[in-house]
C-alpha positions as CSV (number, residue, x, y, z in Angstrom):
1,X,196.5,-65.8,170.8
2,X,195.6,-62.4,172.1
3,X,197.2,-60.9,169.0
4,X,195.0,-63.1,166.8
5,X,191.9,-62.2,168.8
6,X,192.6,-58.5,168.3
7,X,192.7,-59.0,164.5
8,X,189.9,-61.6,164.2
9,X,188.1,-59.6,161.5
10,X,191.3,-59.5,159.5
11,X,191.8,-63.2,160.0
12,X,188.4,-64.1,158.7
13,X,188.6,-61.8,155.8
14,X,191.9,-63.2,154.6
15,X,191.1,-66.8,155.4
16,X,187.7,-66.8,153.8
17,X,188.6,-64.6,150.8
18,X,188.2,-67.3,148.2
19,X,185.6,-69.4,149.9
20,X,182.2,-69.8,148.2
21,X,179.2,-71.8,149.3
22,X,176.3,-72.4,146.9
23,X,172.8,-73.2,148.0
24,X,171.3,-76.5,146.9
25,X,169.1,-76.3,143.8
26,X,166.1,-77.5,145.8
27,X,166.4,-74.5,148.2
28,X,166.5,-72.0,145.3
29,X,163.5,-73.6,143.6
30,X,161.5,-73.3,146.8
31,X,162.5,-69.6,147.3
32,X,161.6,-68.3,143.8
33,X,157.7,-68.7,144.2
34,X,157.8,-67.0,147.5
35,X,159.7,-64.0,146.1
36,X,157.2,-63.9,143.1
37,X,154.2,-63.8,145.5
38,X,155.4,-60.6,147.2
39,X,155.4,-58.5,144.1
40,X,151.5,-58.1,143.8
41,X,151.4,-57.1,147.4
42,X,153.9,-54.3,146.7
43,X,151.9,-53.1,143.7
44,X,148.8,-53.0,145.8
45,X,150.6,-50.9,148.4
46,X,151.7,-48.5,145.8
47,X,148.2,-48.1,144.4
48,X,146.7,-47.6,147.8
49,X,149.3,-45.0,148.6
50,X,148.5,-43.1,145.4
51,X,144.7,-43.2,146.1
52,X,145.3,-41.9,149.6
53,X,147.4,-39.0,148.3
54,X,144.7,-38.1,145.7
55,X,141.9,-38.3,148.4
56,X,143.9,-36.0,150.7
57,X,144.5,-33.4,148.0
58,X,140.8,-33.5,147.0
59,X,139.7,-33.0,150.7
60,X,142.1,-30.1,151.1
61,X,140.9,-28.5,147.9
62,X,137.2,-28.9,148.9
63,X,137.7,-27.4,152.4
64,X,139.7,-24.5,150.8
65,X,136.8,-23.9,148.4
66,X,134.3,-23.8,151.3
67,X,136.4,-21.3,153.2
68,X,136.6,-19.0,150.1
69,X,132.8,-19.2,149.6
70,X,132.1,-18.4,153.3
71,X,134.4,-15.5,153.2
72,X,132.6,-14.1,150.1
73,X,129.2,-14.4,151.8
74,X,130.6,-12.7,155.0
75,X,131.9,-9.9,152.9
76,X,128.5,-9.5,151.2
77,X,126.7,-9.5,154.6
78,X,129.2,-7.0,156.0
79,X,128.7,-4.7,153.0
80,X,125.0,-4.9,153.4
81,X,125.2,-4.0,157.1
82,X,127.1,-0.8,156.3
83,X,124.1,0.5,154.3
84,X,122.1,2.9,156.5
85,X,118.4,3.5,156.0
86,X,117.2,7.0,155.5
87,X,116.5,8.9,158.7
88,X,118.5,6.4,160.9
89,X,121.3,8.0,162.8
90,X,124.5,6.0,163.5
91,X,125.3,5.8,167.2
92,X,128.1,8.1,168.4
93,X,130.4,7.2,171.3
94,X,131.4,10.6,172.3
95,X,130.5,14.2,171.5
96,X,133.1,16.9,171.3
97,X,132.6,20.3,172.9
98,X,132.8,21.9,169.5
99,X,129.7,19.9,168.5
100,X,127.6,21.3,171.3
101,X,125.6,24.5,171.5
102,X,126.1,27.1,174.1
103,X,123.2,25.7,176.1
104,X,124.9,22.3,176.2
105,X,122.6,20.7,173.7
106,X,124.5,18.4,171.4
107,X,124.4,19.1,167.7
108,X,124.3,15.3,166.9
109,X,121.9,13.3,168.9
110,X,123.3,10.2,170.6
111,X,121.2,7.2,169.6
112,X,120.4,4.4,172.0
113,X,123.0,1.6,171.8
114,X,120.4,-1.0,172.4
115,X,119.3,-3.0,169.4
116,X,116.1,-1.6,167.9
117,X,113.5,-3.9,166.3
118,X,112.4,-2.7,162.9
119,X,108.7,-3.0,162.3
120,X,106.4,-2.1,159.4
121,X,104.4,0.8,160.7
122,X,102.6,3.8,159.3
123,X,103.8,6.9,161.0
124,X,101.7,10.1,161.1
125,X,103.2,13.5,160.3
126,X,102.7,14.7,163.9
127,X,104.9,12.0,165.3
128,X,107.9,12.8,163.2
129,X,110.6,15.2,164.4
130,X,112.2,17.1,161.6
131,X,115.6,15.8,160.7
132,X,116.7,19.4,160.5
133,X,115.7,20.0,164.2
134,X,117.8,17.0,165.2
135,X,120.9,17.7,163.3
136,X,120.7,21.5,163.5
137,X,119.1,23.1,166.6
138,X,117.9,26.7,166.8
139,X,120.5,29.0,165.4
140,X,120.3,31.2,168.5
141,X,121.7,28.4,170.6
142,X,124.7,28.0,168.4
143,X,127.9,29.8,169.5
144,X,129.4,31.5,166.6
145,X,132.9,31.2,168.0
146,X,135.8,29.6,166.2
147,X,135.4,26.3,167.9
148,X,131.9,25.7,166.7
149,X,130.5,24.5,163.4
150,X,127.9,26.6,161.6
151,X,126.0,25.0,158.8
152,X,126.0,27.0,155.6
153,X,122.9,25.6,154.1
154,X,120.2,23.1,154.8
155,X,121.1,19.5,153.9
156,X,118.2,18.1,151.8
157,X,116.5,15.0,152.9
158,X,114.0,12.9,151.1
159,X,110.3,13.8,151.7
160,X,110.9,15.7,155.0
161,X,107.4,17.2,155.1
162,X,105.4,14.1,154.4
163,X,106.4,10.5,155.2
164,X,103.6,8.1,154.9
165,X,105.0,4.6,155.5
166,X,108.2,2.6,155.5
167,X,107.7,-1.1,154.7
168,X,110.8,-3.2,154.7
169,X,108.9,-6.2,153.2
170,X,107.7,-4.3,150.2
171,X,109.7,-5.9,147.4
172,X,107.2,-5.4,144.6
173,X,109.9,-3.8,142.4
174,X,112.3,-6.7,142.9
175,X,109.7,-9.4,142.6
176,X,110.3,-11.8,139.8
177,X,107.3,-12.8,137.7
178,X,107.3,-16.6,138.0
179,X,104.8,-16.9,135.1
180,X,105.9,-14.4,132.5
181,X,103.4,-13.8,129.7
182,X,104.9,-15.2,126.5
183,X,104.2,-13.4,123.2
184,X,101.5,-15.1,121.1
185,X,103.0,-17.3,118.4
186,X,101.4,-16.6,115.0
187,X,99.5,-19.7,113.9
188,X,97.8,-18.5,110.7
189,X,99.6,-17.4,107.5
190,X,98.5,-16.3,104.1
191,X,100.9,-16.7,101.1
192,X,100.7,-15.6,97.5
193,X,102.6,-18.1,95.3
194,X,103.3,-18.5,91.6
195,X,105.3,-21.0,89.6
196,X,106.3,-21.8,86.0
197,X,105.9,-25.5,85.4
198,X,107.4,-28.1,83.1
199,X,104.6,-30.5,81.9
200,X,105.1,-34.0,80.6
201,X,103.4,-37.4,80.8
202,X,103.9,-41.1,81.5
203,X,102.4,-43.4,78.9
204,X,101.7,-47.2,79.4
205,X,99.8,-49.7,77.4
206,X,99.8,-50.7,73.7
207,X,103.0,-49.4,72.1
208,X,101.5,-48.8,68.6
209,X,98.5,-46.8,69.9
210,X,100.7,-44.9,72.3
211,X,103.1,-44.0,69.5
212,X,100.4,-42.8,67.2
213,X,98.7,-40.8,69.9
214,X,101.8,-39.0,71.3
215,X,104.0,-38.7,68.2
216,X,105.1,-35.1,67.5
217,X,103.4,-33.7,70.6
218,X,105.4,-31.3,72.8
219,X,104.6,-29.8,76.2
220,X,103.6,-26.2,76.1
221,X,104.3,-23.5,78.7
222,X,102.5,-24.2,81.9
223,X,102.1,-22.1,85.1
224,X,100.3,-22.1,88.4
225,X,99.5,-19.3,90.8
226,X,97.2,-18.6,93.7
227,X,96.7,-18.0,97.4
228,X,97.5,-20.5,100.2
229,X,96.2,-20.4,103.8
230,X,98.1,-22.3,106.5
231,X,97.4,-23.2,110.1
232,X,100.3,-24.1,112.4
233,X,99.3,-27.1,114.5
234,X,102.5,-27.1,116.6
235,X,106.1,-26.1,116.2
236,X,106.8,-28.6,113.4
237,X,103.5,-29.4,111.7
238,X,101.1,-27.2,109.7
239,X,98.2,-27.7,107.4
240,X,97.8,-25.8,104.2
241,X,95.0,-25.2,101.8
242,X,94.0,-22.5,99.3
243,X,92.9,-21.9,95.8
244,X,95.2,-22.1,92.7
245,X,94.7,-21.7,89.0
246,X,96.8,-24.0,86.7
247,X,97.3,-23.7,83.0
248,X,98.7,-26.7,81.3
249,X,98.7,-28.1,77.7
250,X,100.7,-29.2,74.8
251,X,101.7,-28.2,71.3
252,X,100.7,-30.1,68.1
253,X,103.4,-29.3,65.6
254,X,103.0,-30.3,61.9
255,X,99.3,-29.4,61.7
256,X,98.8,-26.4,59.4
257,X,95.8,-24.1,59.9
258,X,94.2,-22.0,57.2
259,X,91.4,-19.4,57.4
260,X,88.6,-18.6,55.1
261,X,87.2,-22.1,54.6
262,X,83.6,-21.3,55.4
263,X,82.7,-20.5,51.8
264,X,83.7,-24.0,50.8
265,X,82.0,-25.7,53.8
266,X,78.9,-27.6,52.7
267,X,78.4,-29.6,55.8
268,X,76.2,-26.8,57.4
269,X,77.1,-27.1,61.1
270,X,78.9,-30.5,61.1
271,X,82.4,-31.1,62.6
272,X,84.7,-30.8,59.7
273,X,87.9,-32.0,61.4
274,X,88.9,-34.3,64.3
275,X,92.4,-34.7,65.7
276,X,93.8,-37.6,67.7
277,X,95.8,-36.5,70.7
278,X,97.1,-38.0,73.9
279,X,94.6,-36.0,75.9
280,X,91.6,-36.9,73.8
281,X,89.9,-36.1,70.5
282,X,90.0,-32.5,69.3
283,X,87.0,-31.4,67.3
284,X,86.8,-28.1,65.4
285,X,83.9,-25.8,66.1
286,X,85.0,-23.0,63.8
287,X,83.7,-23.5,60.3
288,X,86.1,-21.0,58.9
289,X,89.3,-23.1,59.7
290,X,90.9,-25.7,57.5
291,X,93.4,-28.2,58.9
292,X,96.1,-30.3,57.2
293,X,98.5,-32.9,58.7
294,X,101.9,-32.3,57.2
295,X,103.8,-34.8,59.5
296,X,102.3,-38.3,59.7
297,X,99.0,-37.8,57.7
298,X,96.9,-40.0,60.0
299,X,96.2,-37.7,63.0
300,X,93.4,-35.7,61.3
301,X,90.0,-37.4,60.5
302,X,88.1,-35.4,57.8
303,X,86.3,-35.8,54.5
304,X,88.4,-33.0,53.1
305,X,91.5,-34.9,52.3
306,X,94.4,-33.7,50.2
307,X,93.1,-35.2,47.0
308,X,89.7,-33.6,47.5
309,X,90.6,-30.1,48.6
310,X,93.7,-28.0,48.1
311,X,94.0,-24.9,50.3
312,X,96.6,-23.3,48.1
313,X,94.3,-23.5,45.0
314,X,91.4,-22.2,47.1
315,X,93.6,-19.3,48.1
316,X,93.0,-19.7,51.8
317,X,94.8,-17.6,54.4
318,X,97.7,-19.4,56.1
319,X,97.5,-19.0,59.9
320,X,100.0,-21.3,61.7
321,X,102.0,-24.5,61.3
322,X,101.0,-25.9,64.8
323,X,98.0,-26.0,67.2
324,X,98.1,-25.4,70.9
325,X,95.9,-27.5,73.2
326,X,95.3,-25.7,76.6
327,X,93.5,-26.7,79.8
328,X,92.7,-24.5,82.8
329,X,92.1,-26.0,86.3
330,X,91.1,-24.6,89.7
331,X,93.0,-26.5,92.3
332,X,91.9,-27.1,95.9
333,X,94.9,-28.6,97.7
334,X,95.2,-30.1,101.2
335,X,98.9,-30.1,102.1
336,X,100.9,-31.1,105.2
337,X,104.1,-29.3,106.0
338,X,106.8,-30.6,108.3
339,X,109.5,-28.2,109.4
340,X,112.9,-29.9,109.4
341,X,115.1,-26.9,110.1
342,X,113.9,-23.9,112.2
343,X,116.4,-21.2,111.7
344,X,116.5,-17.8,109.9
345,X,116.0,-20.0,106.8
346,X,113.4,-22.6,107.5
347,X,113.3,-25.9,105.6
348,X,110.0,-27.8,105.2
349,X,109.0,-31.1,103.7
350,X,105.7,-30.7,101.7
351,X,103.2,-33.4,100.7
352,X,99.5,-33.6,99.9
353,X,96.7,-34.1,97.4
354,X,94.7,-31.7,95.2
355,X,91.4,-31.9,93.5
356,X,91.4,-30.2,90.1
357,X,88.2,-28.8,88.5
358,X,88.3,-28.1,84.7
359,X,87.3,-24.5,83.9
360,X,89.0,-23.9,80.6
361,X,89.3,-26.0,77.4
362,X,90.5,-24.6,74.2
363,X,92.5,-25.4,71.0
364,X,93.8,-22.5,69.0
365,X,96.3,-21.4,66.4
366,X,98.5,-18.3,66.8
367,X,98.9,-15.5,64.2
368,X,100.8,-12.4,64.9
369,X,100.5,-13.0,68.7
370,X,96.7,-13.4,68.5
371,X,94.8,-16.5,69.2
372,X,92.7,-18.0,66.4
373,X,90.1,-20.3,67.9
374,X,90.0,-23.8,66.4
375,X,88.0,-26.0,68.7
376,X,87.9,-28.0,71.9
377,X,89.1,-31.3,73.3
378,X,86.3,-33.8,73.8
379,X,85.9,-36.3,76.6
380,X,87.9,-34.6,79.3
381,X,87.2,-35.5,83.0
382,X,85.7,-32.5,84.8
383,X,87.5,-33.4,88.0
384,X,90.9,-35.0,88.3
385,X,93.1,-35.6,91.3
386,X,96.8,-35.1,91.7
387,X,99.4,-35.7,94.4
388,X,102.3,-33.4,95.2
389,X,105.6,-33.6,97.1
390,X,108.3,-31.1,97.5
391,X,110.5,-29.0,99.7
392,X,109.8,-25.5,101.0
393,X,112.3,-22.9,102.1
394,X,111.4,-19.8,104.0
395,X,113.6,-16.8,104.6
396,X,112.3,-14.7,107.5
397,X,112.3,-11.0,106.6
398,X,110.7,-9.9,109.9
399,X,108.4,-11.3,112.5
400,X,105.5,-11.6,110.2
401,X,106.8,-11.6,106.6
402,X,108.9,-14.3,104.9
403,X,110.0,-15.2,101.3
404,X,109.1,-18.6,100.0
405,X,110.8,-20.9,97.5
406,X,109.2,-24.4,97.0
407,X,110.3,-26.8,94.3
408,X,107.3,-29.2,93.9
409,X,106.7,-32.3,91.8
410,X,103.0,-33.0,90.9
411,X,101.7,-36.3,89.6
412,X,98.1,-36.7,88.2
413,X,96.5,-39.8,89.6
414,X,93.8,-40.1,86.9
415,X,94.3,-39.1,83.3
416,X,92.6,-36.1,81.8
417,X,90.5,-38.2,79.5
418,X,90.1,-42.0,78.9
419,X,91.9,-43.3,75.8
420,X,91.3,-47.0,74.9
421,X,94.3,-49.2,74.9
422,X,96.7,-46.9,76.8
423,X,97.0,-45.1,80.1
424,X,98.4,-41.6,80.2
425,X,99.3,-39.9,83.5
426,X,100.6,-36.4,83.2
427,X,103.0,-34.9,85.7
428,X,104.6,-31.4,86.2
429,X,107.5,-29.9,88.0
430,X,107.3,-26.4,89.3
431,X,109.3,-23.9,91.3
432,X,106.9,-21.9,93.5
433,X,108.0,-18.6,94.9
434,X,106.1,-15.8,96.8
435,X,105.5,-13.9,100.0
436,X,104.0,-15.1,103.2
437,X,102.3,-13.1,106.0
438,X,101.9,-14.6,109.4
439,X,99.3,-13.5,112.0
């Protein structure tokens, strides 16, 4: 029995080697939910530990940063304390025998170790002891032996003879102007602009009348130029006005002009020819001109038809195979400009309205580069209105000068002349360019 007691662990191991005991199914079913509930708690513990570690590292880094900042400030203060003011002598703890005169007067004065209060005072000349007398006493009192120091020359000091005042609170040179004066922004500008223009029209109404009025007519060369004055309301908006001159018109091809007809004119001052155009009726006021329609045959109204008068048989002088109808207007615009981009190249949106006053009205033929007056267009409106929209680009050459490039579309609100049965609204597209001066 004692032998078995000594080897009880071996007995159990050999006896229970193949023995297995399984838990009842009900027990395992009850244990599984309990085990599952512990997992969220473990996750929460891990998250809390991670947060604690991050907070600890953040606190340590913050305290370390404060220490570095305080050390930097202390160094700056210490550096500032080492700076000595002119005329203030640093205290000395002991004076060597070599730094004394024969009479026992020290060469370097020992300053009082007690703290001295600095005050803003005005010191008179009489109350100031020369720095030279403090540092260097009378030369007769100085022993010229080997153990003594003899100055070779006088050490210069600032304004030794005349010291007026010393004000520690005078920081006028270091004062910062809290309200700096800003340079004035130029608000007014004057621009010289010019533009070639493409001229056309929009026709609505009776198709037959519109076709007969506009057939064969082509836009002539048009241009606009003048001066513009602008006022800058704020950083983005500006108002512009000015005075422009516009020349627009059209060409009437297929109408031949002849000179020398006055000797065959028996009307004695009457209008010999009238021409239907989209801009109104053209009446001749030159009795020496003869007109013939070589295209449609129905644009010219006259008593001298082809079967009555032949310019070739009458030996009239041929001038041109087309007529040019030209109008001149003075424009008074009111334009708003909005700056979209404010860089070295500014971009503006432009829009406004203009009143146009008729100042020139002519119809002529061209011969060898010279104008041969034919007549005028009748029934034109003396004042017409147009709207414009476009985009302006400015390239700043300097603070006051800039180059301008402004593509602009202009639409005439009312026609140049009323034509029964149709409505004709001209429009033009121009590319303005010029130079602007701001002041």
